C-alpha positions as CSV (number, residue, x, y, z in Angstrom):
1,A,135.7,-254.8,245.1
2,Q,132.2,-255.3,243.0
3,Q,130.5,-258.1,245.1
4,P,128.5,-256.1,247.9
5,L,128.8,-258.9,250.5
6,F,132.9,-258.7,250.6
7,T,134.9,-256.7,252.3
8,G,137.3,-257.4,255.1
9,T,141.3,-256.7,255.8
10,A,143.8,-257.2,252.9
11,E,147.4,-258.9,253.4
12,V,149.6,-257.2,251.4
13,F,152.6,-257.8,252.0
14,P,155.4,-254.6,252.4
15,L,157.6,-256.6,250.3
16,K,159.4,-253.5,248.8
17,E,159.8,-251.9,251.9
18,T,161.2,-254.6,253.8
19,L,163.6,-255.5,250.6
20,S,164.6,-251.7,250.9
21,M,165.4,-252.0,254.1
22,A,167.2,-255.2,253.5
23,V,169.4,-253.4,250.9
24,S,170.2,-250.4,253.1
25,L,171.2,-253.1,255.0
26,Q,173.3,-255.3,252.8
27,L,175.1,-253.2,250.7
28,K,177.5,-255.9,248.8
29,A,173.6,-257.8,248.0
30,D,172.8,-258.5,244.2
31,R,170.2,-261.2,244.8
32,V,167.2,-262.1,246.6
33,L,166.6,-265.7,247.2
34,T,163.3,-266.5,248.7
35,I,162.4,-269.5,250.8
36,T,158.6,-270.4,250.1
37,D,157.3,-274.3,250.0
38,G,155.1,-274.7,246.5
39,T,152.3,-273.7,248.7
40,A,149.0,-271.5,246.4
41,S,149.9,-268.9,249.3
42,S,153.9,-269.3,249.3
43,D,152.7,-268.3,244.9
44,G,151.0,-265.6,245.7
45,Y,153.3,-263.9,248.0
46,F,156.1,-265.1,245.2
47,K,154.2,-263.4,243.2
48,Q,154.0,-259.9,244.5
49,L,157.9,-260.3,244.5
50,E,158.6,-260.7,241.2
51,D,155.3,-257.8,240.1
52,M,157.9,-255.1,242.6
53,M,161.3,-256.1,241.5
54,H,161.1,-253.6,238.6
55,D,162.4,-251.0,241.3
56,F,165.5,-252.8,242.0
57,P,167.2,-253.1,238.8
58,G,170.0,-254.4,240.6
59,L,169.2,-257.3,242.4
60,T,168.6,-260.6,240.6
61,I,165.3,-263.3,242.2
62,E,165.3,-266.6,242.6
63,N,163.4,-268.6,244.5
64,M,164.1,-272.1,247.2
65,D,160.8,-274.1,246.7
66,C,161.6,-275.7,249.8
67,S,158.9,-278.7,249.0
68,Q,161.3,-280.2,246.2
69,L,164.6,-280.1,248.6
70,T,165.4,-282.2,251.0
71,R,166.0,-281.0,254.5
72,S,169.8,-281.3,253.6
73,E,169.5,-279.8,250.2
74,I,167.9,-277.2,251.9
75,A,171.1,-276.5,254.6
76,S,173.3,-276.7,251.9
77,R,171.9,-273.6,250.1
78,L,171.2,-271.4,253.0
79,A,174.7,-272.3,254.3
80,S,176.1,-271.3,251.1
81,C,174.8,-267.6,251.2
82,D,177.1,-264.5,251.7
83,E,176.8,-260.8,252.1
84,N,175.7,-261.4,248.4
85,T,172.1,-262.6,249.0
86,I,169.0,-261.3,250.8
87,L,167.3,-263.7,252.3
88,L,163.6,-263.0,252.5
89,D,161.6,-266.1,254.4
90,M,158.2,-265.8,253.0
91,I,156.3,-269.5,253.9
92,M,158.4,-273.0,254.9
93,S,155.1,-275.4,255.9
94,R,157.2,-278.2,254.2
95,D,159.9,-279.7,252.8
96,G,160.7,-282.2,250.1
97,E,160.8,-285.5,252.4
98,G,157.5,-284.8,253.7
99,N,158.5,-282.8,256.9
100,E,155.7,-280.7,258.3
101,Y,157.0,-277.5,260.1
102,N,154.9,-275.4,262.4
103,V,156.6,-271.4,262.3
104,R,158.7,-271.8,264.6
105,Q,160.1,-275.5,263.8
106,A,160.7,-274.0,260.0
107,V,162.2,-270.1,261.7
108,S,164.7,-272.3,263.8
109,F,165.9,-274.8,261.0
110,L,166.5,-271.7,258.9
111,S,168.3,-269.7,261.4
112,D,170.5,-271.8,262.6
113,T,171.4,-272.7,259.3
114,A,171.9,-269.3,257.5
115,K,175.3,-267.0,258.4
116,I,173.4,-263.9,257.5
117,P,170.1,-262.0,258.6
118,I,166.9,-263.7,257.3
119,F,164.5,-260.7,256.0
120,K,160.5,-261.3,256.3
121,A,157.7,-258.9,255.4
122,D,155.3,-260.0,258.0
123,E,155.5,-260.4,262.3
124,A,155.3,-264.8,262.2
125,G,159.6,-265.9,263.2
126,I,160.5,-262.6,265.0
127,G,161.7,-263.6,268.0
128,D,162.1,-267.0,266.9
129,G,164.9,-266.1,264.4
130,I,163.5,-263.9,261.5
131,F,165.9,-260.7,261.1
132,G,162.9,-258.3,260.7
133,G,161.2,-256.4,258.1
134,C,158.9,-254.0,257.4
135,V,155.8,-256.3,258.6
136,I,152.1,-257.0,258.9
137,S,150.7,-257.7,261.9
138,Y,148.5,-260.5,262.5
139,L,147.0,-259.5,265.5
140,Q,146.5,-256.0,264.3
141,M,144.5,-257.7,261.3
142,G,142.2,-259.7,263.8
143,E,141.7,-256.4,265.1
144,Q,141.0,-254.8,262.3
145,A,138.7,-257.3,261.3
146,G,136.5,-257.5,264.4
147,E,135.7,-254.1,263.8
148,T,134.5,-254.6,260.7
149,I,132.4,-257.1,262.3
150,K,130.9,-255.1,265.0
151,K,129.9,-252.8,262.1
152,I,128.3,-255.6,260.8
153,L,126.1,-257.1,263.5
154,N,125.2,-253.1,264.1
155,G,123.3,-253.0,260.6
156,A,126.2,-251.9,258.5
157,A,125.8,-253.9,254.8
158,P,129.4,-254.9,253.8
159,D,130.1,-252.7,250.6
160,E,129.6,-249.7,253.1
161,I,132.6,-251.0,254.7
162,E,135.8,-249.9,252.7
163,V,138.7,-252.9,252.0
164,K,141.3,-252.4,254.2
165,N,145.1,-252.9,253.8
166,A,146.8,-254.6,257.0
167,E,148.1,-252.3,258.8
168,T,152.6,-252.0,258.5
169,R,154.9,-251.2,260.7
170,F,158.9,-252.5,261.2
171,E,160.1,-254.3,263.1
172,F,163.1,-256.1,264.7
173,D,164.2,-259.4,266.8
174,Y,167.0,-257.4,269.1
175,N,168.9,-260.8,269.4
176,Q,169.2,-261.2,265.7
177,I,170.2,-257.4,265.6
178,R,173.0,-258.5,268.0
179,R,173.8,-261.6,266.0
180,F,174.5,-259.9,263.3
């Protein structure tokens, strides 16, 4: 905010809204299991969640860093989750065996293995096995960035343009709703 050449759209995940919704759907939940991969992105995502967990005193949080586990270990941990667990997918781009995954591959593997819904605070993976949540839209983020660029190209100084948070909305996968 103090830099005159800095503006844009901030990727602030609506984790509180997603988790609140998940709690209202999984009434027996007492634990959140996050799915991460040890990257700076997933660490930042997880830190955002940790910082707001005081708003959910009945829940404990556990992180599953897939970069430290084999594919079999990941599958075993997911398969053992029941209605007491809220699964929250953050990012899984790799596992401990050196396998790399794109979003579709990761979500397909996670969804095929888990016996409970997988929630997420961004739209990546909805339609491929993610149940849904309150999400940021990368398309809308791109549109917001485009509007910022237009303003700069038309002569506005970056420090005259407010940094905006990415817009959010609730989004769900109909097939996952039917499944669960």
